C-alpha positions as CSV (number, residue, x, y, z in Angstrom):
1,M,1.6,22.5,-54.6
2,S,-0.8,23.0,-51.4
3,V,-4.3,24.2,-51.6
4,Q,-4.5,27.5,-50.3
5,P,-7.3,28.7,-48.1
6,S,-9.3,30.4,-51.0
7,D,-9.2,27.4,-53.0
8,V,-10.3,25.3,-50.1
9,V,-13.3,27.5,-49.4
10,E,-14.5,27.4,-53.3
11,S,-13.7,23.7,-53.3
12,V,-16.0,22.8,-50.4
13,A,-19.0,24.7,-51.6
14,Y,-18.9,23.2,-55.0
15,R,-17.9,19.5,-53.9
16,L,-21.1,19.8,-51.3
17,L,-23.4,21.2,-53.6
18,D,-22.3,19.1,-56.6
19,W,-23.0,16.0,-54.2
20,Y,-26.3,17.3,-52.9
21,D,-27.8,17.8,-56.4
22,R,-27.4,14.3,-56.5
23,S,-28.3,13.2,-53.2
24,A,-30.2,15.4,-51.6
25,R,-33.1,13.7,-49.5
26,D,-36.6,13.8,-50.3
27,L,-38.3,15.9,-47.3
28,P,-41.9,16.7,-47.2
29,W,-40.9,20.5,-46.5
30,R,-38.0,20.9,-48.8
31,V,-37.7,22.1,-52.3
32,P,-35.5,19.9,-54.2
33,P,-32.3,21.0,-55.6
34,G,-32.8,22.3,-59.6
35,S,-36.1,22.9,-58.6
36,E,-37.9,26.5,-60.0
37,A,-40.0,26.4,-56.7
38,I,-39.6,28.9,-54.5
39,P,-39.2,28.1,-50.8
40,D,-42.5,28.8,-48.5
41,P,-40.9,30.6,-45.3
42,Y,-43.8,29.2,-43.3
43,R,-43.3,25.8,-44.4
44,V,-39.4,26.2,-43.6
45,W,-40.0,27.6,-40.3
46,L,-42.3,25.1,-39.3
47,A,-40.1,22.3,-40.1
48,E,-37.5,23.4,-38.3
49,V,-39.2,24.3,-35.0
50,M,-40.7,20.4,-35.6
51,L,-36.9,19.2,-36.1
52,Q,-35.6,20.8,-32.9
53,Q,-34.6,17.8,-30.8
54,T,-36.6,15.2,-32.7
55,T,-35.7,13.3,-35.7
56,V,-36.6,13.7,-39.3
57,A,-38.7,10.2,-39.3
58,A,-40.8,11.4,-36.4
59,V,-41.6,14.6,-37.7
60,A,-42.6,14.0,-41.3
61,G,-46.1,12.7,-40.5
62,Y,-46.5,15.9,-38.1
63,F,-45.5,18.0,-40.7
64,R,-47.9,16.5,-43.2
65,S,-50.8,16.8,-41.1
66,F,-50.1,20.5,-39.7
67,T,-49.6,21.7,-43.1
68,K,-53.1,20.0,-44.2
69,R,-54.7,21.1,-41.3
70,W,-53.1,24.8,-41.2
71,P,-51.7,25.5,-44.6
72,S,-50.8,28.8,-44.2
73,V,-49.6,30.6,-41.1
74,F,-52.8,32.8,-41.3
75,D,-54.4,29.1,-40.7
76,L,-52.4,28.4,-37.6
77,A,-52.4,31.9,-36.1
78,A,-56.4,31.8,-36.0
79,A,-56.4,27.7,-34.6
80,D,-57.4,27.0,-31.3
81,D,-54.4,26.6,-29.0
82,A,-56.2,23.1,-27.5
83,D,-56.2,21.8,-30.9
84,V,-52.5,22.7,-31.9
85,M,-51.5,21.4,-28.4
86,A,-53.4,18.1,-29.1
87,A,-51.9,18.0,-32.7
88,W,-48.3,17.9,-31.3
89,A,-48.8,15.6,-28.7
90,G,-46.0,13.1,-29.5
91,L,-43.4,15.6,-30.5
92,G,-42.3,16.6,-27.2
93,Y,-40.7,19.8,-25.7
94,Y,-44.6,21.4,-25.8
95,A,-43.0,24.8,-25.0
96,R,-42.3,24.8,-28.8
97,A,-46.3,24.3,-29.4
98,R,-47.0,27.2,-27.1
99,N,-44.3,29.1,-29.3
100,L,-45.3,28.2,-32.4
101,L,-48.8,29.8,-31.9
102,A,-47.3,32.9,-30.3
103,C,-44.7,33.4,-33.4
104,A,-48.0,32.7,-35.9
105,R,-50.0,35.2,-34.2
106,A,-46.7,38.1,-34.0
107,V,-46.2,37.2,-38.0
108,V,-49.8,37.6,-38.8
109,R,-50.4,40.9,-36.2
110,D,-47.2,42.5,-36.7
111,H,-45.7,41.6,-40.2
112,G,-48.8,41.2,-42.5
113,G,-48.3,37.3,-42.4
114,L,-44.9,38.0,-43.7
115,F,-42.2,36.4,-42.5
116,P,-38.8,38.8,-41.8
117,D,-36.1,37.8,-44.3
118,E,-33.3,38.8,-42.0
119,E,-31.8,36.9,-39.4
120,A,-32.2,39.9,-36.6
121,R,-35.7,40.5,-37.6
122,L,-36.6,36.9,-37.1
123,R,-35.2,36.1,-33.7
124,A,-37.3,39.1,-32.5
125,L,-40.2,36.6,-32.9
126,P,-41.5,34.8,-30.1
127,G,-39.4,31.0,-30.0
128,I,-37.0,31.9,-32.7
129,G,-33.5,31.4,-31.5
130,D,-30.3,31.9,-33.4
131,Y,-30.2,28.4,-35.2
132,T,-34.2,28.5,-36.6
133,A,-33.2,32.7,-37.7
134,A,-30.2,31.2,-39.5
135,S,-32.2,28.2,-41.2
136,V,-35.0,30.2,-42.0
137,A,-32.9,33.5,-43.3
138,A,-30.5,30.6,-45.5
139,I,-33.4,28.4,-46.9
140,A,-36.3,30.4,-47.3
141,F,-34.8,33.8,-48.2
142,G,-31.2,33.0,-49.6
143,R,-29.5,34.9,-46.8
144,P,-25.5,33.7,-46.4
145,S,-26.2,32.8,-42.9
146,V,-24.2,30.4,-40.6
147,V,-26.7,27.7,-40.1
148,I,-25.5,24.8,-37.4
149,D,-27.1,22.0,-36.2
150,A,-25.9,18.8,-34.7
151,N,-25.4,17.2,-37.8
152,I,-23.4,20.4,-39.3
153,E,-21.4,20.3,-35.7
154,R,-20.4,17.1,-36.4
155,V,-19.4,17.1,-39.9
156,M,-17.1,20.5,-39.2
157,A,-15.7,19.4,-35.9
158,R,-14.4,16.0,-38.3
159,H,-13.5,17.9,-41.5
160,R,-11.4,20.4,-39.5
161,L,-10.5,18.4,-36.6
162,I,-11.8,20.5,-33.6
163,E,-11.3,18.4,-30.5
164,T,-12.5,21.1,-28.0
165,P,-15.6,19.9,-26.2
166,L,-18.9,20.8,-26.7
167,P,-20.4,23.2,-25.8
168,A,-17.2,25.3,-25.6
169,A,-16.2,24.1,-29.3
170,K,-19.6,25.9,-31.0
171,R,-17.3,29.1,-31.3
172,E,-14.3,27.3,-33.4
173,I,-17.3,25.6,-35.3
174,R,-18.7,28.7,-36.4
175,A,-15.6,30.1,-37.1
176,A,-14.5,27.6,-39.2
177,L,-17.9,27.3,-41.2
178,A,-18.4,31.0,-41.6
179,P,-16.1,31.6,-44.4
180,L,-17.3,28.4,-46.3
181,V,-20.6,29.6,-46.7
182,P,-21.3,30.7,-50.6
183,E,-23.3,33.6,-51.8
184,A,-25.0,31.2,-54.2
185,R,-27.3,29.0,-52.7
186,P,-26.5,29.5,-49.2
187,G,-29.5,27.6,-48.4
188,D,-29.1,24.4,-50.4
189,F,-25.2,24.5,-48.6
190,A,-26.7,24.4,-45.2
191,Q,-29.1,21.8,-46.0
192,A,-26.5,19.7,-47.9
193,L,-24.3,19.9,-44.8
194,M,-27.2,18.6,-43.0
195,D,-27.9,15.5,-45.8
196,L,-23.9,14.9,-45.3
197,G,-24.2,14.7,-41.4
198,A,-27.2,12.4,-41.3
199,T,-26.2,10.0,-44.3
200,I,-22.5,9.6,-44.6
201,C,-20.7,11.4,-41.8
202,T,-22.8,9.7,-39.0
203,P,-22.1,9.4,-35.4
204,R,-20.9,5.9,-35.8
205,A,-19.1,4.2,-38.9
206,P,-19.0,7.3,-41.2
207,A,-18.7,6.3,-44.8
208,C,-15.6,8.3,-45.1
209,A,-14.9,6.6,-48.7
210,I,-17.7,8.3,-50.2
211,C,-18.0,11.7,-48.7
212,P,-17.5,14.7,-51.0
213,L,-15.0,16.4,-48.4
214,M,-12.7,13.6,-47.7
215,A,-9.5,15.0,-49.6
216,D,-9.4,17.7,-47.0
217,C,-10.9,16.1,-43.7
218,R,-8.3,16.3,-41.3
219,A,-10.0,13.8,-39.1
220,R,-10.5,10.9,-42.0
221,G,-8.6,8.0,-41.2
222,R,-8.1,8.4,-37.7
223,G,-9.2,5.6,-35.3
224,D,-10.9,7.7,-33.3
225,I,-13.1,9.6,-35.5
226,E,-16.2,8.7,-33.9
227,R,-15.1,10.6,-30.8
228,L,-15.6,13.7,-32.6
229,P,-17.1,16.1,-32.0
230,V,-16.2,15.7,-28.3
231,K,-18.8,16.2,-25.8
232,A,-18.4,17.1,-22.3
233,P,-19.3,14.5,-19.6
234,K,-23.1,14.6,-18.8
235,K,-24.0,15.4,-15.5
236,A,-26.5,13.0,-13.7
237,K,-30.2,14.0,-13.7
238,P,-32.1,14.0,-10.8
239,L,-35.3,11.3,-10.5
240,R,-38.5,12.7,-9.4
241,H,-41.6,10.9,-8.7
242,G,-45.2,11.2,-9.2
243,V,-48.8,9.8,-9.1
244,A,-51.4,9.8,-12.1
245,Y,-54.8,8.5,-11.1
246,W,-57.1,6.3,-13.6
247,I,-60.5,7.2,-12.9
248,E,-62.8,5.4,-14.9
249,E,-66.6,5.5,-15.3
250,K,-68.8,3.9,-18.2
251,G,-66.0,3.5,-20.3
252,R,-64.8,6.7,-20.0
253,L,-61.8,8.1,-18.5
254,W,-61.8,11.5,-16.4
255,L,-58.8,13.8,-18.0
256,V,-57.8,17.0,-16.8
257,R,-55.7,20.1,-18.5
258,R,-52.0,20.5,-17.0
259,P,-51.5,24.2,-16.2
260,E,-50.6,26.7,-19.1
261,K,-47.4,27.6,-17.4
262,G,-44.8,24.7,-16.9
263,M,-44.1,21.4,-17.9
264,L,-46.5,19.7,-20.6
265,G,-48.5,23.1,-20.1
266,G,-52.0,23.2,-21.7
267,M,-52.2,19.7,-22.4
268,R,-54.6,17.1,-21.1
269,A,-53.8,14.6,-18.8
270,L,-54.4,12.3,-16.3
271,P,-55.1,13.5,-13.0
272,G,-52.3,13.3,-10.6
273,S,-49.6,14.8,-7.6
274,E,-47.0,17.3,-8.0
275,W,-44.0,16.0,-9.3
276,T,-41.3,15.6,-6.0
277,D,-38.1,14.0,-5.2
278,T,-40.1,11.6,-3.0
279,P,-41.3,8.1,-4.0
280,P,-45.2,7.8,-3.6
281,P,-46.7,5.9,-0.8
282,E,-48.8,4.2,-3.3
283,S,-47.7,0.9,-4.8
284,G,-49.8,1.3,-7.7
285,V,-51.2,-0.5,-10.8
286,V,-48.3,0.1,-13.4
287,H,-45.3,2.9,-13.4
288,V,-43.7,4.6,-16.6
289,D,-40.1,6.3,-16.8
290,H,-39.8,9.2,-18.8
291,S,-36.8,11.4,-19.5
292,F,-37.1,15.3,-19.5
293,T,-34.2,17.7,-20.5
294,H,-33.1,18.6,-16.5
295,F,-34.5,15.6,-14.7
296,D,-35.7,12.0,-15.0
297,L,-39.6,11.2,-13.8
298,R,-41.0,7.9,-12.7
299,L,-44.6,8.3,-12.5
300,T,-46.9,6.0,-10.9
301,L,-50.3,5.1,-11.9
302,V,-53.1,4.3,-9.4
303,R,-56.7,3.2,-9.7
304,S,-59.3,6.0,-8.3
305,K,-63.2,5.9,-8.1
306,S,-64.1,9.1,-8.4
307,P,-62.7,12.7,-10.1
308,L,-60.5,14.6,-7.6
309,A,-62.6,17.1,-6.0
310,A,-59.9,19.9,-6.6
311,A,-59.4,19.0,-10.4
312,E,-61.5,20.1,-13.0
313,G,-61.7,17.8,-15.9
314,E,-63.7,16.1,-18.6
315,W,-65.0,12.5,-19.2
316,W,-63.4,11.2,-22.3
317,P,-64.3,7.9,-24.3
318,I,-61.5,5.3,-23.7
319,S,-62.4,4.1,-27.2
320,D,-61.3,7.6,-28.4
321,L,-58.3,8.3,-26.2
322,D,-55.9,8.7,-29.5
323,A,-58.1,12.0,-30.3
324,A,-57.2,13.4,-26.9
325,G,-53.8,14.7,-27.8
326,L,-52.3,13.1,-24.5
327,P,-48.2,13.8,-24.2
328,T,-46.0,10.9,-24.9
329,L,-45.9,10.6,-20.9
330,Y,-49.3,9.8,-20.3
331,R,-49.6,7.7,-23.3
332,K,-47.1,5.3,-22.2
333,L,-49.3,4.9,-18.9
334,V,-52.6,4.5,-21.2
335,D,-50.6,2.0,-23.4
336,K,-49.4,-0.1,-19.9
337,M,-53.1,-0.1,-18.6
338,R,-54.5,-1.2,-22.0
339,E,-52.0,-4.2,-21.8
340,I,-52.9,-5.3,-18.4
341,T,-56.5,-4.9,-19.0
342,A,-56.4,-6.4,-22.3
């Protein structure tokens, strides 16, 4: 007898949650299944913001550090901007850190320190988009929201054999997932799908034989399962160039702050030129290549003897540069310079 759609809906949630109860990842921001603890919306929100376009492995240490230093939304709202930006250094996509502060302050100022418990009201906060609003609503407040991240996109594209290329496929994926979200334990359901994509329905060599959803996965057994979800061809990114100056004096390095608005806004950095399409005339000591969302950058490091006249900055001990909170791009330059001067 064929399985009816209503049976499929109930069966998917049951099988997935049963698997999650046995196999859930141990993550510092997560309340494990079966626990009587109540998820803290602040910790859920902080983790979801950190996890955007960043791996779980990279985020775990930052999350522990942040929550130790700023254990509540009140603490974060009262934090100094420079301290937060420095603590964020290395996570990338620094606009998230600026939005993090803006959101924390809005929650304290406008909501008495309590996160709204509905998607629409969460989306009204600074820096919270559809995904983060759905995640916080489901995981922290038990709302039956449709949560879709990259792992869930992959699971659903394969389970329902959705071959429309992304991002156009997002609408089909949402339509396929929405009826599967259970009224009970929607947060665990969303996290179970995330775990399934991260550990079993992986981009390469998915472990279909042990997948709890294998019985009705439409892509199972196909030789081309790894191509799902189908992605539109990537457009070539333009290459930009820039110069950074290494200005050293008595064991100290001259650092500046980048403008508040723009790339790496508000972060400490080495002084340097604008980033343009034209390679610099200086050959430099070393250079690094770094990829941003919309362009690639080649930054050349040039030694200089004195601070640039137009650049306000500060002398920072070279032995303590780890505490300066330099973004990854400039950390690469510092590390290369240390290699050649060691």
